[in-house]
C-alpha positions as CSV (number, residue, x, y, z in Angstrom):
1,M,0.0,0.0,0.0
2,S,1.4,3.5,-0.9
3,N,1.8,6.3,1.6
4,S,-1.0,8.2,-0.1
5,D,-3.4,5.2,0.3
6,S,-2.4,4.8,3.9
7,F,-2.9,8.5,4.6
8,I,-6.4,8.4,2.9
9,D,-7.4,5.3,5.0
10,E,-6.3,7.1,8.2
11,V,-8.2,10.2,7.3
12,T,-11.3,8.1,6.4
13,E,-11.1,6.3,9.7
14,E,-10.8,9.6,11.6
15,L,-13.8,10.9,9.8
16,R,-15.7,7.8,10.7
17,R,-14.8,8.2,14.4
18,D,-15.7,11.9,14.3
19,K,-19.0,11.0,12.7
20,A,-19.7,8.3,15.3
21,M,-18.8,10.7,18.1
22,G,-21.2,13.3,16.6
23,Y,-24.0,10.7,16.5
24,L,-23.2,9.7,20.0
25,R,-23.3,13.3,21.3
26,R,-26.5,14.0,19.3
27,Y,-28.4,10.8,20.0
28,G,-26.6,9.2,23.0
29,W,-29.3,10.5,25.3
30,I,-31.7,8.1,23.7
31,A,-29.7,5.1,24.7
32,V,-29.2,6.5,28.2
33,L,-33.0,7.1,28.5
34,A,-33.8,3.6,27.2
35,V,-31.5,2.0,29.8
36,T,-33.0,4.3,32.5
37,L,-36.5,3.3,31.5
38,I,-35.7,-0.4,31.5
39,V,-34.1,-0.3,34.9
40,G,-36.7,2.1,36.3
41,G,-39.5,0.0,34.8
42,T,-38.1,-3.2,36.4
43,A,-37.8,-1.5,39.7
44,W,-41.3,0.0,39.5
45,N,-42.8,-3.4,38.6
46,E,-41.1,-5.1,41.5
47,W,-42.2,-2.3,43.9
48,R,-45.8,-2.6,42.5
49,K,-45.8,-6.4,43.1
50,A,-44.4,-6.0,46.6
51,S,-47.0,-3.2,47.4
52,A,-49.9,-5.4,46.0
53,R,-48.7,-8.4,48.1
54,A,-48.4,-6.3,51.2
55,S,-51.8,-4.8,50.6
56,A,-53.4,-8.2,50.1
57,E,-51.7,-9.5,53.3
58,A,-52.9,-6.5,55.3
59,F,-56.4,-7.0,54.0
60,G,-56.4,-10.7,54.8
61,D,-55.1,-10.0,58.3
62,A,-57.9,-7.4,58.8
63,V,-60.6,-9.9,57.7
64,L,-59.3,-12.6,59.9
65,A,-59.2,-10.2,62.9
66,A,-62.7,-9.0,62.1
67,L,-64.1,-12.6,62.0
68,D,-62.3,-13.4,65.2
69,N,-64.8,-11.3,67.2
70,N,-67.2,-13.4,69.3
71,A,-70.4,-11.3,68.7
72,T,-72.0,-11.0,65.3
73,E,-72.5,-7.3,65.7
74,D,-68.8,-6.9,66.4
75,R,-67.8,-8.9,63.3
76,V,-70.1,-6.9,61.1
77,R,-68.8,-3.6,62.5
78,A,-65.2,-4.7,62.1
79,L,-65.8,-5.9,58.5
80,A,-67.4,-2.5,57.6
81,A,-64.3,-0.7,59.0
82,I,-61.8,-2.5,56.7
83,P,-60.5,-0.3,53.9
84,T,-61.1,-2.0,50.6
85,T,-60.2,-1.5,46.9
86,G,-61.7,-3.2,43.9
87,A,-62.7,-6.8,44.4
88,Q,-62.0,-6.6,48.1
89,G,-65.2,-4.7,48.6
90,G,-67.2,-7.5,47.1
91,L,-65.6,-10.1,49.3
92,V,-66.4,-7.9,52.4
93,Q,-70.0,-7.6,51.2
94,L,-70.4,-11.3,50.9
95,L,-68.8,-12.0,54.3
96,T,-71.0,-9.3,55.9
97,S,-74.2,-10.7,54.3
98,G,-73.3,-14.2,55.7
99,E,-73.0,-12.7,59.2
100,L,-76.3,-10.8,58.8
101,L,-78.2,-13.9,57.7
102,E,-78.3,-15.1,61.3
103,Q,-79.8,-11.9,62.7
104,D,-81.1,-9.7,60.0
105,R,-82.2,-11.7,57.0
106,A,-83.7,-8.7,55.1
107,A,-80.4,-6.8,55.5
108,A,-78.4,-9.8,54.4
109,L,-80.5,-10.2,51.2
110,A,-80.3,-6.5,50.5
111,A,-76.5,-6.6,50.9
112,L,-76.3,-9.6,48.5
113,K,-78.5,-7.8,46.0
114,A,-76.3,-4.7,46.1
115,A,-73.2,-6.9,45.6
116,S,-74.8,-8.7,42.6
117,E,-75.6,-5.4,40.9
118,D,-72.2,-3.7,41.7
119,T,-70.6,-3.5,38.2
120,T,-67.2,-2.5,39.8
121,L,-66.9,-6.1,41.1
122,P,-65.6,-9.1,39.2
123,V,-68.3,-11.1,37.4
124,A,-67.7,-14.2,39.5
125,Y,-68.3,-12.2,42.7
126,R,-71.6,-10.7,41.4
127,Q,-72.7,-14.2,40.3
128,L,-71.9,-15.7,43.6
129,A,-73.8,-12.9,45.4
130,S,-76.8,-13.6,43.1
131,L,-76.8,-17.3,43.8
132,K,-76.3,-16.8,47.5
133,R,-79.3,-14.4,47.5
134,I,-81.5,-16.9,45.7
135,I,-80.5,-19.8,48.0
136,A,-80.9,-17.7,51.2
137,G,-84.0,-15.9,50.0
138,G,-86.0,-18.8,48.7
139,S,-89.7,-18.1,48.4
140,D,-89.2,-14.6,49.7
141,I,-87.9,-13.8,46.2
142,A,-90.5,-14.0,43.4
143,V,-90.4,-17.0,41.2
144,A,-90.1,-14.9,38.0
145,E,-87.1,-13.0,39.4
146,R,-85.4,-16.2,40.4
147,E,-86.0,-17.8,37.0
148,Q,-84.6,-14.7,35.2
149,I,-81.5,-14.7,37.3
150,L,-80.9,-18.4,37.0
151,V,-81.3,-18.4,33.2
152,G,-78.4,-16.0,33.0
153,L,-76.2,-17.9,35.5
154,S,-76.8,-21.2,33.8
155,Q,-75.7,-20.3,30.3
156,P,-72.8,-22.3,28.9
157,G,-69.4,-20.8,29.9
158,Q,-70.7,-19.1,33.1
159,P,-68.5,-19.9,36.2
160,M,-71.5,-20.6,38.4
161,R,-73.4,-22.7,35.8
162,P,-73.4,-26.1,37.7
163,I,-74.9,-24.7,40.9
164,A,-77.3,-22.5,38.9
165,L,-78.5,-25.6,37.2
166,E,-79.1,-27.3,40.5
167,Q,-81.0,-24.3,41.8
168,T,-83.0,-24.3,38.5
169,A,-84.0,-27.9,39.1
170,L,-85.1,-27.1,42.7
171,L,-87.1,-24.1,41.4
172,Q,-88.9,-26.4,38.9
173,L,-89.6,-28.9,41.6
174,E,-91.0,-26.1,43.8
175,Q,-93.5,-25.4,41.0
176,G,-94.4,-29.1,40.7
177,N,-92.5,-29.7,37.5
178,R,-90.9,-33.0,38.5
179,E,-90.0,-34.3,35.0
180,T,-88.4,-31.0,34.1
181,A,-86.4,-31.1,37.3
182,I,-85.1,-34.6,36.5
183,E,-84.1,-33.5,33.0
184,I,-82.1,-30.6,34.3
185,L,-80.4,-32.7,36.9
186,T,-79.6,-35.4,34.3
187,D,-78.1,-32.7,32.0
188,L,-76.1,-31.4,35.0
189,L,-74.5,-34.9,35.5
190,S,-73.3,-34.8,31.9
191,Q,-71.3,-31.6,32.5
192,S,-67.5,-32.0,33.0
193,D,-67.1,-29.1,35.5
194,V,-69.3,-30.6,38.2
195,S,-67.8,-31.2,41.6
196,D,-68.1,-34.5,43.3
197,A,-70.3,-33.2,46.0
198,L,-72.7,-31.6,43.5
199,R,-72.7,-34.7,41.4
200,R,-73.7,-36.8,44.5
201,R,-76.5,-34.4,45.4
202,A,-77.9,-34.4,41.8
203,T,-77.8,-38.2,41.7
204,Q,-79.6,-38.5,45.0
205,M,-82.2,-36.1,43.9
206,I,-82.8,-37.9,40.6
207,V,-83.2,-41.2,42.4
208,A,-85.5,-39.6,45.0
209,L,-87.7,-38.2,42.3
210,G,-88.0,-41.6,40.6
211,G,-85.6,-41.0,37.8
212,Q,-82.9,-43.2,36.3
213,V,-79.2,-42.4,36.7
């Protein structure tokens, strides 16, 4: 290689370095910001998880402490005093209604109705509140209202479908529709997401009603 070629290469390399340094000075902050965001995002995510875990543990401790009271009134009062966010409120409503059933049935049913209609709660909580209200309320709730609620809860894919089908069969039996009740219970046994306890209850009911399993 001639001296001129070597000189040109050296100059070209210097120009490349100068250009690279120029890019670094101009755009280097982007790389720094990206690294900062990644590190900061990771730290924020870990902090958020730790905060959520601590909040859940504090909520659980408060619930256990509230239920540890001897008197129903004290348990209800303690549950009402627990700070809640999101789905925690639904859980407290369900626990409170369970306590109230022993002393104030009307208040318990009202609390369950409120929980079932609270759109801020997860669907499963609302459905559980609806089912609990139907079971606890029985004939105090109009047949037409119970039928309407159970039709929605017993649709395929709904989380409370098996229990809703059982309650639908009982409602049919209450109205004297024995054959319809047997059909519903038989259909219930064909479902794959039925618990062993519910399957036993359905089988016993079918046999008691004169059906074939």
